[in-house]
NUBA-299238 format. One record per residue (C-alpha): x, y, z; residue in three letters. Coordinates in steps of 0.05 Angstrom, whole numbers, padded with zeros to 5 digits, always signed. Layout:
XYZALA ...
END
This chain:
-01301-00669-01550MET -01257-00724-01579ALA -01234-00775-01528GLN -01159-00788-01523LEU -01126-00847-01488ILE -01191-00875-01459ALA -01266-00864-01460ASP -01284-00833-01394ARG -01359-00847-01401ARG -01343-00920-01411ASP -01296-00922-01351ILE -01352-00894-01308ASP -01402-00944-01336PHE -01358-01003-01320VAL -01338-00979-01250LEU -01404-00954-01225PHE -01459-00985-01267GLU -01432-01053-01286GLN -01389-01068-01225LEU -01421-01022-01173ASP -01353-01002-01145SER -01385-00950-01101GLU -01409-01007-01057ALA -01337-01018-01036LEU -01339-00952-00997THR -01386-00987-00947LYS -01328-01032-00927GLU -01284-01010-00869GLU -01222-01014-00913LYS -01249-00962-00962TYR -01294-00921-00917LYS -01253-00857-00929GLU -01274-00857-01002PHE -01337-00841-01040ASN -01358-00833-01112ARG -01335-00760-01112LYS -01264-00777-01090THR -01259-00833-01141PHE -01280-00784-01195ASP -01230-00732-01172LEU -01172-00781-01173ILE -01190-00807-01243ILE -01198-00736-01268ASN -01130-00716-01241GLU -01098-00777-01274ALA -01131-00758-01340ARG -01108-00686-01334ASN -01037-00706-01317PHE -01033-00756-01373ALA -01059-00707-01425LEU -01015-00650-01401LYS -00950-00684-01383GLU -00946-00756-01409LEU -00980-00761-01477LEU -00944-00700-01507PRO -00875-00732-01496ILE -00894-00803-01517ASN -00871-00796-01589ALA -00809-00756-01569GLU -00787-00810-01520GLY -00797-00863-01574ASP -00756-00823-01624ARG -00698-00809-01577ILE -00696-00875-01540GLY -00646-00894-01487VAL -00570-00891-01489THR -00515-00927-01451LEU -00453-00887-01431GLU -00400-00918-01385ASP -00449-00966-01354GLY -00502-00912-01342VAL -00568-00915-01380VAL -00595-00847-01397LYS -00670-00843-01411VAL -00700-00792-01459PRO -00688-00723-01427PRO -00762-00706-01433CYS -00778-00762-01383TYR -00745-00727-01324HIS -00796-00673-01312ARG -00855-00721-01321ALA -00823-00772-01275HIS -00811-00721-01220LYS -00883-00696-01224LEU -00909-00767-01226TYR -00874-00782-01160LEU -00898-00717-01129GLU -00969-00735-01149GLY -00962-00802-01112GLU -00985-00842-01172TRP -00938-00901-01162THR -00976-00948-01114SER -01048-00926-01115LEU -01078-00986-01081SER -01026-00993-01025GLU -01038-00965-00954PRO -01026-00891-00943VAL -00974-00905-00889GLU -00932-00942-00941LEU -00936-00887-00992GLY -00999-00907-01029GLY -01069-00879-01033GLN -01108-00939-01009GLY -01153-00943-01070LEU -01193-01004-01089PRO -01153-01041-01143PRO -01206-01030-01198ASN -01209-00955-01186VAL -01132-00954-01186ALA -01134-00988-01254ARG -01182-00935-01280ALA -01134-00880-01261ALA -01075-00920-01288SER -01111-00929-01354GLU -01096-00856-01368TYR -01026-00857-01339LEU -01002-00921-01373VAL -01040-00904-01436GLY -01010-00835-01438GLY -00938-00859-01437ASN -00924-00931-01416TYR -00848-00927-01420CYS -00843-00864-01378CYS -00889-00885-01321VAL -00862-00956-01320ASN -00796-00931-01291TYR -00836-00908-01230ALA -00886-00965-01228ASN -00839-01023-01237PHE -00814-01024-01165GLY -00883-01039-01138HIS -00875-01114-01150GLY -00808-01114-01115THR -00838-01077-01056GLY -00896-01126-01052LYS -00848-01185-01048MET -00810-01152-00992VAL -00874-01135-00956GLN -00898-01207-00960LEU -00833-01245-00949PHE -00781-01197-00921GLY -00754-01191-00851THR -00776-01131-00808PRO -00710-01098-00824GLU -00718-01109-00899GLN -00789-01082-00897LYS -00766-01020-00860LYS -00709-01007-00910LEU -00743-01023-00975PHE -00819-01025-00978VAL -00839-00951-00974LYS -00779-00930-01015ASN -00801-00978-01070LEU -00875-00962-01066TYR -00861-00888-01073THR -00808-00899-01127ALA -00756-00861-01087LYS -00717-00923-01106TRP -00733-00962-01169ALA -00743-01037-01173GLY -00728-01089-01225GLY -00734-01162-01241MET -00671-01201-01258LEU -00695-01269-01280LEU -00676-01285-01352THR -00609-01311-01375GLU -00582-01328-01444PRO -00595-01402-01435GLU -00651-01396-01384ALA -00710-01356-01410GLY -00776-01393-01403SER -00737-01451-01373ASP -00720-01414-01310VAL -00693-01477-01276GLY -00634-01477-01324ALA -00605-01413-01295LEU -00531-01411-01276THR -00526-01348-01234THR -00493-01370-01169GLU -00497-01346-01097ALA -00446-01361-01044VAL -00460-01343-00971LYS -00412-01294-00939ASN -00391-01293-00866ASP -00434-01231-00853ASP -00498-01265-00878GLY -00499-01231-00946THR -00487-01271-01010TYR -00436-01262-01065ALA -00474-01263-01131ILE -00443-01278-01199SER -00477-01285-01266GLY -00508-01250-01325THR -00581-01231-01337LYS -00611-01208-01403ILE -00675-01173-01425PHE -00679-01135-01359ILE -00730-01080-01362THR -00706-01017-01327ASN -00646-01054-01300GLY -00606-00989-01302GLU -00628-00916-01312HIS -00615-00845-01288ASP -00683-00828-01258LEU -00669-00844-01185CYS -00614-00853-01133ASP -00618-00928-01126ASN -00646-00990-01159ILE -00665-01052-01119ILE -00662-01114-01164SER -00693-01181-01144PRO -00645-01233-01172VAL -00659-01307-01182LEU -00596-01348-01167ALA -00576-01417-01142ARG -00540-01422-01076VAL -00477-01463-01087LYS -00494-01536-01073GLY -00570-01526-01080ALA -00612-01576-01120PRO -00616-01570-01196GLU -00679-01544-01229GLY -00729-01496-01200THR -00727-01529-01131LYS -00658-01501-01119GLY -00672-01429-01137ILE -00668-01373-01086SER -00684-01299-01093ILE -00639-01241-01071PHE -00645-01166-01065LEU -00586-01135-01101VAL -00582-01059-01093PRO -00545-01015-01143LYS -00518-00978-01082TYR -00512-01016-01017TRP -00563-00994-00965VAL -00538-00982-00895ASN -00579-01001-00834PRO -00601-00928-00824ASP -00627-00925-00896GLY -00570-00884-00923SER -00534-00905-00986LEU -00466-00937-00983GLY -00416-00963-01035ASP -00433-00978-01107ARG -00449-01052-01115ASN -00417-01095-01168ASP -00479-01098-01213ILE -00468-01065-01281VAL -00506-01054-01345CYS -00462-01080-01401THR -00511-01070-01459GLY -00580-01047-01480ILE -00624-01077-01534GLU -00647-01042-01598GLU -00719-01063-01601LYS -00778-01059-01648MET -00817-01017-01598GLY -00817-00988-01527ILE -00755-00949-01546HIS -00760-00906-01484GLY -00754-00968-01440SER -00684-00992-01421ALA -00678-01066-01436THR -00611-01084-01405CYS -00559-01138-01401THR -00536-01138-01328MET -00470-01168-01304THR -00467-01186-01230LEU -00401-01198-01197GLY -00357-01180-01256GLY -00305-01156-01206LYS -00323-01209-01155GLY -00356-01158-01108GLN -00431-01164-01120CYS -00470-01172-01055ARG -00542-01192-01046GLY -00591-01202-00989ILE -00632-01266-00985LEU -00707-01255-00989LEU -00746-01308-00952GLY -00712-01375-00945GLN -00662-01410-00990GLU -00695-01450-01046ASN -00760-01410-01041GLN -00743-01365-01100GLY -00796-01391-01148MET -00852-01387-01097LYS -00834-01315-01080ILE -00821-01295-01151MET -00890-01317-01175PHE -00923-01265-01130HIS -00887-01213-01171MET -00898-01250-01237MET -00973-01255-01228ASN -00977-01180-01214GLU -00932-01168-01275ALA -00975-01212-01320ARG -01037-01173-01301LEU -00998-01110-01315GLY -00975-01134-01383VAL -01046-01151-01405GLY -01067-01083-01380PHE -01010-01050-01419GLN -01034-01083-01484ALA -01105-01061-01469PHE -01084-00989-01460THR -01049-00990-01528HIS -01114-01017-01557ALA -01156-00964-01523SER -01111-00908-01547VAL -01109-00936-01617SER -01184-00944-01621TYR -01196-00872-01599ASN -01146-00846-01650TYR -01178-00888-01705ALA -01248-00866-01686LEU -01229-00793-01686ASN -01192-00800-01752TYR -01251-00837-01785ALA -01297-00780-01766ARG -01251-00727-01795GLU -01220-00761-01856ARG -01261-00743-01919MET -01253-00796-01973GLN -01299-00829-02023GLY -01374-00824-02035LYS -01431-00854-01996ASP -01446-00921-02030LEU -01520-00902-02038THR -01507-00832-02064ALA -01497-00809-02136GLY -01432-00796-02173LYS -01435-00722-02161ASP -01447-00727-02087SER -01395-00697-02039PRO -01342-00738-02004SER -01360-00765-01936VAL -01321-00781-01873PRO -01295-00852-01878ILE -01336-00872-01818ILE -01394-00874-01867ARG -01363-00933-01904HIS -01388-01002-01883PRO -01320-01036-01879ASP -01291-00980-01836VAL -01352-00985-01791ARG -01341-01060-01786ARG -01269-01050-01764MET -01287-00996-01714LEU -01342-01038-01683LEU -01296-01099-01678TRP -01245-01054-01642MET -01298-01024-01597LYS -01325-01092-01578ALA -01257-01117-01556HIS -01234-01052-01522VAL -01300-01049-01483ASP -01297-01123-01467GLY -01224-01120-01444MET -01238-01060-01400ARG -01295-01096-01365SER -01254-01160-01358PHE -01193-01124-01329ILE -01234-01082-01281TYR -01274-01143-01260TYR -01210-01182-01246THR -01183-01124-01205GLU -01249-01125-01167THR -01235-01198-01150LEU -01170-01176-01117ILE -01210-01130-01072ALA -01261-01184-01057LYS -01207-01235-01038VAL -01182-01186-00985ALA -01252-01168-00961LEU -01281-01239-00960ALA -01317-01256-00895LYS -01310-01332-00901THR -01258-01380-00927ASP -01308-01407-00978GLU -01320-01337-01005GLU -01246-01322-01007ARG -01229-01387-01044LEU -01283-01374-01095ARG -01256-01305-01112TYR -01184-01328-01111GLN -01200-01386-01157GLY -01231-01340-01208LEU -01171-01292-01202LEU -01122-01350-01214ASP -01163-01375-01272LEU -01166-01307-01306PHE -01093-01286-01296THR -01063-01322-01357PRO -01123-01298-01398LEU -01113-01225-01379ILE -01040-01231-01399LYS -01045-01271-01464ALA -01114-01255-01492TYR -01109-01181-01479CYS -01039-01181-01509ALA -01064-01216-01572GLN -01128-01177-01581ARG -01096-01112-01559GLY -01045-01118-01615PHE -01099-01136-01666THR -01137-01074-01647VAL -01074-01034-01662CYS -01069-01069-01729VAL -01142-01052-01746GLN -01131-00980-01724ALA -01072-00975-01773MET -01118-01003-01827GLN -01169-00948-01813VAL -01114-00896-01823TYR -01091-00930-01887GLY -01023-00907-01912GLY -01019-00852-01860TYR -01023-00903-01804GLY -00959-00935-01830TYR -00921-00869-01823CYS -00884-00847-01761LYS -00915-00778-01761GLU -00981-00811-01741TYR -00989-00843-01672PRO -01014-00912-01691ILE -00947-00936-01717GLU -00916-00928-01648GLN -00976-00958-01612GLN -00972-01020-01655LEU -00897-01029-01644ARG -00901-01016-01569ASP -00959-01064-01561CYS -00926-01125-01592LYS -00880-01138-01534ILE -00939-01154-01489ALA -00948-01223-01521SER -00875-01239-01510ILE -00849-01217-01442TYR -00870-01242-01373GLU -00882-01310-01403GLY -00901-01317-01477THR -00974-01327-01495ASP -00960-01400-01510GLY -00935-01409-01439ILE -00997-01375-01411GLN -01039-01424-01452ALA -01001-01483-01424MET -01012-01456-01354ASP -01086-01448-01367LEU -01094-01518-01396LEU -01049-01557-01349ALA -01062-01520-01284ARG -01118-01469-01282LYS -01178-01505-01314ILE -01165-01568-01272VAL -01146-01534-01206MET -01195-01546-01149ASP -01226-01602-01189GLY -01251-01554-01243GLY -01294-01516-01192LYS -01269-01447-01213SER -01280-01462-01286LEU -01350-01486-01269GLY -01364-01423-01229ASN -01342-01380-01288PHE -01384-01418-01338LEU -01445-01414-01294GLN -01438-01338-01290MET -01436-01335-01365VAL -01499-01378-01371GLN -01534-01334-01320ASP -01518-01272-01360THR -01542-01304-01424ALA -01607-01327-01390ALA -01620-01255-01367LYS -01608-01229-01437ALA -01660-01277-01465LYS -01713-01237-01427THR -01692-01172-01462VAL -01726-01162-01530GLU -01665-01129-01562ALA -01619-01185-01539LEU -01662-01247-01542ALA -01641-01266-01613ALA -01566-01264-01600CYS -01564-01290-01528ALA -01566-01364-01549PRO -01498-01357-01583ASN -01466-01338-01517LEU -01502-01395-01482GLU -01480-01445-01535LYS -01407-01419-01533ALA -01402-01426-01458ALA -01431-01497-01460GLN -01383-01518-01515ARG -01324-01486-01479LEU -01336-01532-01419GLY -01343-01593-01463GLN -01279-01579-01500VAL -01243-01568-01434ALA -01265-01638-01412ASP -01238-01668-01476GLY -01171-01632-01470LEU -01166-01651-01396GLY -01175-01725-01413LYS -01123-01720-01469THR -01072-01688-01422ILE -01078-01749-01377MET -01065-01796-01435SER -01001-01814-01474PRO -01026-01764-01527ASP -01016-01704-01481LEU -00974-01667-01533LYS -01035-01667-01578LYS -01074-01628-01525ALA -01019-01577-01517PHE -01017-01565-01592ALA -01088-01537-01582HIS -01074-01499-01517ALA -01070-01430-01547PHE -01131-01437-01592PRO -01168-01458-01529TYR -01143-01397-01491LEU -01167-01353-01549GLU -01235-01387-01548SER -01242-01378-01474MET -01222-01305-01481GLY -01276-01296-01534ASP -01328-01326-01488VAL -01305-01278-01433ILE -01312-01220-01481MET -01382-01244-01499GLY -01399-01250-01425TRP -01374-01180-01409MET -01408-01148-01469LEU -01474-01183-01454MET -01469-01163-01381TRP -01459-01091-01405ARG -01518-01097-01452ALA -01563-01123-01397ASN -01546-01063-01354VAL -01555-01015-01412ALA -01623-01046-01429SER -01647-01034-01359GLU -01626-00961-01364LYS -01661-00953-01431LEU -01724-00985-01403ALA -01724-00932-01348LYS -01723-00877-01399GLY -01650-00856-01408ALA -01645-00792-01449LYS -01594-00752-01489GLY -01522-00775-01490LYS -01537-00831-01440ASP -01589-00861-01487GLU -01539-00860-01544VAL -01486-00892-01501PHE -01533-00948-01477TYR -01558-00962-01548ARG -01485-00969-01567GLY -01475-01022-01513GLN -01533-01063-01540VAL -01510-01059-01612LYS -01438-01076-01593THR -01462-01139-01558ALA -01506-01158-01616GLU -01447-01150-01664PHE -01401-01193-01622PHE -01452-01248-01610MET -01471-01253-01684GLN -01404-01242-01719THR -01348-01263-01671VAL -01377-01319-01629LEU -01398-01361-01689PRO -01324-01361-01710CYS -01305-01380-01639THR -01353-01438-01641LEU -01319-01461-01705GLY -01251-01456-01672GLN -01276-01498-01614MET -01300-01551-01663GLU -01230-01553-01693SER -01200-01562-01623ILE -01249-01618-01607ALA -01228-01653-01671ALA -01158-01656-01640MET -01116-01656-01703SER -01047-01684-01687ASN -01013-01659-01750ALA -00969-01607-01715ALA -00942-01660-01668VAL -00936-01718-01717GLU -00903-01681-01775MET -00829-01699-01782ASP -00783-01641-01767GLU -00752-01646-01836ALA -00820-01633-01866CYS -00821-01562-01839PHE -00769-01543-01891GLY -00695-01545-01903SER 
END
């Protein structure tokens, strides 16, 4: 049977063979679960996605959203799926049951979400988007705020948003001009305009709770003076009932390249001078609080891009097996046409896609496992180790998966040829929808700057060192496996060179030539991502080799041999290019910084 959205056998392999997620059920926090319940939840997510979400994905893209008298109307086909999604309690899978979640380990929740998000990102995002808002309230809100908002947001009874960006304050958040003035009743009068607001307004629920970054009148300039406020579409009374309409209005929606079913809004606050907000946390703590939501969002964006890649790879693989075109290169002129998967260049593209989809799945699930381990850590030392790795990997999940996810979509279109470029085939939409992942929630260049300036040097480089040691350990194990021994040194060499290049960049950042280092920040992020892919694929191959040595048969044997060959392909065709890129970084060309602006063109 052809796989759609995701490869279930591979999901099981990563969760239960590579990461041993079943061991989490021995912990008190997850004692109510077992392998059977994990399987049932993932199966239900798959069934729901295939039955309700995937069939309306193209229709939602074609119809898009409309704005009528300040009300955003989503594609009509979304309403049924959204209602069933909420009834199925899919919105906050890893949150406690008493707060409307299912209490799942984060990596198992991601496995279920791979089908849900992959089936129709725009539709489910209306329900999922409030989770980050709810988490901020749970962490920083007053008891009254928690009672009013958390469960309603986690269950998507009320939607959530994120009002950060302004026309002159995008990546430079500290330049925002939205103002807050404290009222006599303790609320704040908010006035300003926010742009590029995902799901800022829509007709899928009764209320939308928008976290808004604003500066209290008289607060310091820059990020130090930013506070964060909860601004409901309808005011919430102390008993939880809805009151008057608040003065927050959608005044425009963007026509975008992709994600047509997602409402990207311009929101005006206080246009009539009557917008009220509730302070979350303390004044001037807005950036600290917001980053809790942003880090979750960045992991989510990388995951979004990965799901587009997974879907696109599966479509391309199925198409390549069915599309008859051309002769086998070793056959005669009168030989019959063959499926295009028989052609070497198509096989090369498919294996490149498979390597990256497999590697990204392992990387994302592993990072989600770290979230569980942080919460379950028995000692401060253990907790800090896991948290350090999680912090290190967050910009890579966001930026590397966004970049490679999009390239997988490009390669999938290439496999389809001219048909892939036509709207009647699914790859065209997947490619368009995926592109946004490298842009929103902090562009990939910003993630690279974060990685270079903060993450690789935090804790004195200890987390980077821990990561590199794990890669070296995986390579050392592979050297003992006959099928992997020849390609393992490339991973070992790449990890070693990555550490050396990091040292050089770190020294340059501390010098007057710091701009030169930042000109190479994104290539370094890409190189580090490639090394992570190599690590994950070799880890997979080590596990598969053990299974083969124990006599795996049938479909399992085929699957495990595929793991070994995928790792071999990546180590021998991708990592040599990565090593070349690292040499170019180490050479530290300053041309991009030194060139006069006029030389870029008139």
